[in-house]
C-alpha positions as CSV (number, residue, x, y, z in Angstrom):
1,X,104.9,85.1,118.3
2,X,104.2,88.6,116.9
3,X,104.9,89.5,113.3
4,X,104.7,92.9,111.7
5,X,104.0,92.9,108.0
6,X,103.4,95.2,105.1
7,X,102.4,94.7,101.5
8,X,105.1,92.5,99.9
9,X,104.0,89.6,97.7
10,X,106.4,87.0,96.6
11,X,106.4,83.6,94.8
12,X,108.2,80.4,95.8
13,X,111.8,79.7,94.8
14,X,112.2,76.0,94.2
15,X,115.5,74.2,94.4
16,X,117.5,75.4,91.5
17,X,118.7,71.9,90.5
18,X,115.6,70.0,91.4
19,X,117.4,68.2,94.2
20,X,115.4,69.4,97.1
21,X,112.0,67.7,97.5
22,X,109.2,69.4,97.2
23,X,112.0,87.5,119.4
24,X,115.1,88.7,118.0
25,X,118.2,86.9,119.4
26,X,121.8,87.0,118.3
27,X,121.8,83.2,118.1
28,X,119.1,80.9,116.7
29,X,116.3,80.0,119.1
30,X,115.4,76.3,119.7
31,X,112.6,75.2,117.4
32,X,109.4,75.0,119.4
33,X,106.7,72.3,119.1
34,X,104.6,73.5,116.1
35,X,101.4,72.4,117.9
36,X,102.2,74.7,120.8
37,X,103.4,77.7,118.7
38,X,100.7,80.2,117.6
39,X,102.9,81.3,114.7
40,X,103.0,77.9,113.0
41,X,101.0,77.3,109.9
42,X,98.1,75.0,110.5
43,X,98.7,71.3,109.9
44,X,96.2,70.1,107.4
45,X,95.6,66.8,105.7
46,X,95.7,67.7,102.1
47,X,93.1,65.1,101.2
48,X,90.6,66.2,103.8
49,X,87.7,68.6,103.2
50,X,88.1,72.2,104.3
51,X,86.4,73.9,107.2
52,X,83.2,74.5,105.1
53,X,82.7,70.8,104.5
54,X,79.1,71.0,105.5
55,X,78.2,73.0,102.4
56,X,75.8,71.4,99.9
57,X,77.7,70.2,96.9
58,X,74.4,70.2,94.9
59,X,73.8,73.9,95.4
60,X,77.2,75.7,95.7
61,X,77.1,79.1,97.5
62,X,78.0,82.3,95.7
63,X,81.1,82.7,97.9
64,X,82.9,80.7,100.6
65,X,82.4,81.1,104.4
66,X,85.3,83.5,104.5
67,X,84.1,85.5,101.5
68,X,86.3,84.1,98.7
69,X,84.3,84.4,95.5
70,X,85.3,82.6,92.2
71,X,85.6,84.7,89.1
72,X,85.2,83.4,85.5
73,X,88.5,83.1,83.6
74,X,89.2,82.6,79.9
75,X,89.6,78.8,79.5
76,X,92.9,76.9,80.0
77,X,94.8,79.5,82.0
78,X,97.3,78.9,84.8
79,X,97.8,82.2,86.6
80,X,101.3,82.7,88.1
81,X,101.2,86.3,89.2
82,X,98.6,88.9,90.2
83,X,98.8,92.7,90.9
84,X,96.2,95.4,91.4
85,X,96.6,99.1,90.6
86,X,94.5,100.4,93.5
87,X,91.7,101.7,91.3
88,X,89.8,98.3,91.1
89,X,91.8,97.1,88.0
90,X,93.7,93.8,88.5
91,X,96.3,92.2,86.2
92,X,97.5,88.7,86.0
93,X,100.1,86.7,83.9
94,X,99.8,83.1,82.8
95,X,101.9,80.1,81.8
96,X,100.1,80.3,78.5
97,X,101.8,83.7,77.7
98,X,98.8,85.8,78.3
99,X,98.3,89.1,80.2
100,X,94.8,89.0,81.8
101,X,93.0,92.2,82.9
102,X,90.1,92.4,85.4
103,X,88.0,95.5,84.7
104,X,85.9,95.2,87.8
105,X,83.4,92.6,86.5
106,X,85.2,90.4,83.9
107,X,88.6,88.9,83.1
108,X,89.7,89.4,79.5
109,X,92.9,88.5,77.7
110,X,94.6,91.9,77.2
111,X,97.8,90.7,75.5
112,X,98.9,87.3,74.3
113,X,101.7,85.4,72.6
114,X,104.3,86.7,75.0
115,X,105.8,83.3,76.1
116,X,105.3,81.8,79.5
117,X,104.9,84.5,82.1
118,X,105.4,84.4,85.9
119,X,106.0,87.9,87.4
120,X,104.1,91.1,87.5
121,X,104.4,94.5,89.3
122,X,103.3,98.0,88.6
123,X,104.0,101.5,89.8
124,X,100.6,102.8,88.8
125,X,97.6,102.3,86.5
126,X,99.5,103.0,83.3
127,X,102.9,101.5,84.2
128,X,102.8,97.7,84.6
129,X,105.9,95.4,84.3
130,X,105.8,91.7,83.5
131,X,108.4,89.0,83.2
132,X,108.8,85.5,81.9
133,X,110.8,83.1,79.9
134,X,111.3,85.7,77.1
135,X,112.6,88.4,79.5
136,X,111.1,91.7,80.8
137,X,108.3,93.8,79.3
138,X,106.8,97.1,80.3
139,X,103.2,98.0,79.7
140,X,102.5,101.7,79.2
141,X,99.9,103.8,77.6
142,X,97.4,106.7,78.0
143,X,94.9,104.6,79.9
144,X,94.8,101.2,81.7
145,X,92.6,99.7,79.0
146,X,95.1,100.6,76.2
147,X,98.4,99.5,77.7
148,X,100.8,97.9,75.3
149,X,103.6,95.6,76.5
150,X,106.9,96.3,74.9
151,X,110.0,94.2,75.4
152,X,112.9,95.9,77.3
153,X,116.2,95.3,75.6
154,X,118.3,93.0,77.9
155,X,121.7,94.2,79.0
156,X,124.3,92.4,76.9
157,X,121.7,91.4,74.3
158,X,120.9,88.1,76.0
159,X,117.5,87.7,77.6
160,X,117.0,85.6,80.7
161,X,113.9,84.2,82.3
162,X,112.4,86.7,84.7
163,X,110.9,85.2,87.9
164,X,110.2,88.2,90.1
165,X,109.8,92.0,89.9
166,X,109.6,94.8,92.5
167,X,110.2,98.5,92.5
168,X,109.8,101.7,94.5
169,X,108.6,103.7,91.5
170,X,108.6,104.0,87.8
171,X,112.4,104.7,87.6
172,X,113.5,102.3,90.3
173,X,112.5,98.8,89.2
174,X,114.3,95.5,90.0
175,X,113.9,92.1,88.3
176,X,115.4,88.7,89.2
177,X,115.8,85.7,87.0
178,X,118.3,83.5,85.2
179,X,118.8,79.9,84.3
180,X,119.3,76.6,86.2
181,X,120.9,74.4,83.6
182,X,123.6,73.3,83.3
183,X,124.2,75.0,86.6
184,X,122.6,77.9,88.5
185,X,123.3,81.3,86.8
186,X,121.3,84.3,87.9
187,X,120.7,87.9,87.0
188,X,119.5,90.8,89.0
189,X,118.5,93.6,86.8
190,X,117.9,97.3,87.8
191,X,116.0,99.8,85.7
192,X,117.1,103.3,87.0
193,X,118.0,106.8,85.9
194,X,121.5,107.0,84.4
195,X,123.4,109.2,82.1
196,X,121.3,109.4,79.0
197,X,118.1,108.5,80.7
198,X,116.6,105.5,82.5
199,X,117.9,102.1,81.4
200,X,118.2,98.5,82.4
201,X,121.6,97.2,83.8
202,X,122.9,94.0,85.4
203,X,123.6,94.6,89.1
204,X,127.0,93.5,90.5
205,X,125.3,91.0,92.9
206,X,124.6,88.8,89.9
207,X,128.2,87.7,89.8
208,X,128.7,85.5,92.9
209,X,131.7,83.1,93.6
210,X,129.1,80.3,93.7
211,X,126.6,80.7,90.8
212,X,123.2,81.7,92.2
213,X,119.9,81.2,90.4
214,X,118.3,84.5,91.5
215,X,114.5,84.2,91.5
216,X,113.0,86.7,93.9
217,X,113.3,90.4,94.7
218,X,111.3,92.5,97.2
219,X,111.9,95.6,99.3
220,X,110.7,98.8,100.9
221,X,112.0,102.3,101.2
222,X,112.9,101.7,104.8
223,X,114.7,98.4,104.5
224,X,116.1,98.6,101.0
225,X,116.1,95.9,98.3
226,X,116.3,92.2,99.0
227,X,117.1,89.4,96.5
228,X,117.3,85.6,96.9
229,X,118.2,82.6,94.8
230,X,119.3,79.0,95.0
231,X,122.9,77.9,95.0
232,X,124.9,74.8,95.9
233,X,126.1,74.6,99.5
234,X,129.9,75.3,99.8
235,X,131.7,72.0,99.3
236,X,128.6,70.1,98.3
237,X,127.6,68.6,94.9
238,X,124.0,67.8,95.7
239,X,122.7,70.0,98.6
240,X,121.7,73.6,98.0
241,X,120.5,76.6,99.9
242,X,118.6,79.8,99.4
243,X,121.1,82.7,99.6
244,X,119.6,86.1,100.6
245,X,121.2,89.5,99.9
246,X,120.2,93.0,100.9
247,X,121.0,96.4,99.6
248,X,120.3,98.6,102.5
249,X,118.5,101.9,102.1
250,X,121.1,104.4,100.9
251,X,123.7,101.8,100.1
252,X,125.1,101.2,96.6
253,X,125.9,97.4,96.9
254,X,124.3,94.2,98.2
255,X,125.6,92.3,101.2
256,X,124.8,88.7,102.0
257,X,122.4,88.0,104.9
258,X,123.0,85.0,107.1
259,X,119.9,82.9,107.9
260,X,120.1,80.5,110.8
261,X,119.6,76.8,110.1
262,X,117.1,74.6,112.0
263,X,119.1,73.9,115.2
264,X,117.6,70.3,115.4
265,X,119.2,69.4,112.1
266,X,122.8,69.0,110.8
267,X,123.7,72.2,109.0
268,X,123.5,70.6,105.6
269,X,119.9,69.5,106.2
270,X,118.7,72.5,108.3
271,X,119.4,75.4,105.9
272,X,116.6,77.2,104.0
273,X,116.5,75.3,100.7
274,X,113.0,76.2,99.3
275,X,111.6,79.7,99.8
276,X,107.8,79.9,99.8
277,X,107.5,83.7,100.0
278,X,108.5,86.8,101.9
279,X,106.8,89.8,103.5
280,X,108.3,93.0,104.9
281,X,107.6,95.9,107.2
282,X,109.5,98.8,108.3
283,X,111.0,96.8,111.1
284,X,110.5,93.1,110.3
285,X,111.3,90.7,107.4
286,X,109.4,87.4,107.2
287,X,110.4,84.4,105.0
288,X,108.4,81.2,104.8
289,X,110.1,78.1,103.4
290,X,111.5,74.7,103.9
291,X,114.8,73.3,105.0
292,X,116.8,70.7,103.0
293,X,115.0,68.0,105.0
294,X,111.7,69.5,103.9
295,X,110.7,70.9,107.3
296,X,108.5,74.0,107.0
297,X,110.0,77.0,108.8
298,X,109.6,80.7,109.5
299,X,112.7,82.9,109.2
300,X,112.1,86.3,110.9
301,X,114.4,89.3,110.7
302,X,114.2,92.1,113.2
303,X,116.1,95.3,113.7
304,X,116.9,97.4,116.7
305,X,118.8,100.2,114.9
306,X,116.3,101.5,112.4
307,X,117.2,99.0,109.7
308,X,120.9,99.3,109.7
309,X,121.2,95.6,110.5
310,X,118.8,92.7,110.9
311,X,119.0,89.7,113.1
312,X,117.2,86.5,111.9
313,X,115.6,83.8,114.1
314,X,114.1,80.5,113.0
315,X,110.8,78.8,114.1
316,X,109.6,75.4,112.9
317,X,106.2,75.9,111.2
318,X,104.6,72.6,110.6
319,X,105.1,69.0,109.5
320,X,107.0,67.8,106.5
321,X,103.8,66.6,104.8
322,X,102.1,70.0,104.9
323,X,101.3,71.3,101.4
324,X,104.0,73.6,100.2
325,X,103.5,77.4,100.4
326,X,104.0,79.1,97.0
327,X,103.5,82.8,97.8
328,X,103.1,85.2,100.7
329,X,101.7,88.7,100.9
330,X,101.7,91.0,104.0
331,X,99.4,94.0,104.5
332,X,99.9,94.9,108.2
333,X,100.9,93.5,111.6
334,X,97.5,91.8,111.8
335,X,97.0,90.8,108.1
336,X,99.0,88.5,106.0
337,X,98.1,85.8,103.5
338,X,100.0,82.7,102.4
339,X,98.8,80.4,99.6
340,X,100.0,77.0,98.3
341,X,99.4,73.6,96.9
342,X,96.0,71.8,97.3
343,X,94.2,75.2,97.3
344,X,95.5,76.1,100.7
345,X,95.0,79.7,101.9
346,X,96.4,80.7,105.3
347,X,95.8,84.0,107.1
348,X,97.9,85.7,109.8
349,X,95.9,87.8,112.2
350,X,98.7,89.0,114.4
351,X,98.6,86.0,116.8
352,X,98.3,82.8,114.7
353,X,97.9,81.4,111.3
354,X,94.5,79.9,110.4
355,X,93.3,78.2,107.3
356,X,90.7,80.2,105.3
357,X,87.7,78.5,103.7
358,X,87.9,79.1,100.0
359,X,85.5,76.6,98.5
360,X,81.7,76.9,98.1
361,X,81.0,73.2,98.4
362,X,82.0,70.3,100.7
363,X,84.9,69.4,98.4
364,X,88.3,71.0,98.9
365,X,90.3,72.6,96.1
366,X,93.0,70.2,94.7
367,X,94.7,72.5,92.3
368,X,97.7,74.7,93.4
369,X,97.5,78.4,94.1
370,X,100.6,80.3,92.9
371,X,100.1,84.0,93.8
372,X,98.3,86.3,96.2
373,X,98.0,90.1,96.1
374,X,96.4,92.2,98.9
375,X,96.0,95.9,99.3
376,X,94.0,95.5,102.5
377,X,91.8,93.1,104.4
378,X,88.9,93.7,102.0
379,X,91.0,93.7,98.8
380,X,92.6,90.2,98.3
381,X,93.1,88.2,95.2
382,X,94.3,84.6,95.0
383,X,95.2,83.0,91.7
384,X,96.5,79.6,90.5
385,X,95.8,76.8,88.1
386,X,92.5,77.8,86.3
387,X,91.4,79.8,89.3
388,X,91.1,83.4,90.4
389,X,89.4,84.1,93.8
390,X,88.4,87.6,95.0
391,X,87.8,88.1,98.7
392,X,84.7,90.1,99.5
393,X,84.0,90.0,103.2
394,X,80.4,91.3,102.6
395,X,79.6,88.0,100.9
396,X,80.7,85.7,103.7
397,X,78.1,82.9,103.9
398,X,77.4,80.5,106.7
């Protein structure tokens, strides 16, 4: 199974109501045996030591066997998003309402008191967007070290929790968020040039016949803008699905994208219900997630007409008891990273997924990883609960 990826890093969309437990063909292909499919994520016992289990717990190495090196964080931080500006500066946002900045040697709290944060994206070193429970903020200034994060006035005067941010430039920024109680209600916001100057507006995709808790946005100049969120299945009171919409390059409106269900399950159980992340290239779209029956899967979209339309296929990607994937970031056709619970880091090399060694001792990580950002094979950051790992291949240790 060959996958072509580019840089696109997304977080998981859980079931909106908390009900769900944690080759291009015109019709869905039969799900192969995960053990025989090179595309499947590795099946790992979450309680077992990682591949570097022979390391000496008394004298931890500087970095892991695969070159992941821990960095010191301010205490008590749960990092939910990470983004680098390409100059060596890296930003992260936390549950505790802080914006953290890595200056090349040290993490420091750059801004605080902003309410729980979960999304970050930037167009450059002096233009960084963040989102969280209190809405959307934009960090600007004369230099990276002096950015100030100002709240963007929400359309209609009502702020919603922001879960995901993506843009193609400083005047084309998208944000997805909303509420889940008493029922899913989402917003897709677009910051763009309008009469009177750039401003933030609610996109029409936000109003769906079935309320949708939008929680993810990603895209590329070639494929356009993609958004996804959780909604109840038609005619159901308990089962839900992830709905995906796309605004094609050059289009002015979103259209719904149909994802095939697991053909081995009844439709109500086989639909994508929890999205673990997505990556995109000029020709392919890759979504990792779980069906309503908690089976991990890969939904892959390919195009044969330059991106005018996409056809999606489904492949089973592991066992139900595999640790959930929380984020995915693609760099190229031979480089993608997926991270999840129990400190799992998986790498796609163009042929298969393998588990990366990320610990320096014989003990595995047990805390969850929530986000990954990569600008290339030698520039990868993984963050999560009280952890920030930087990959430095020059420091791989036996």
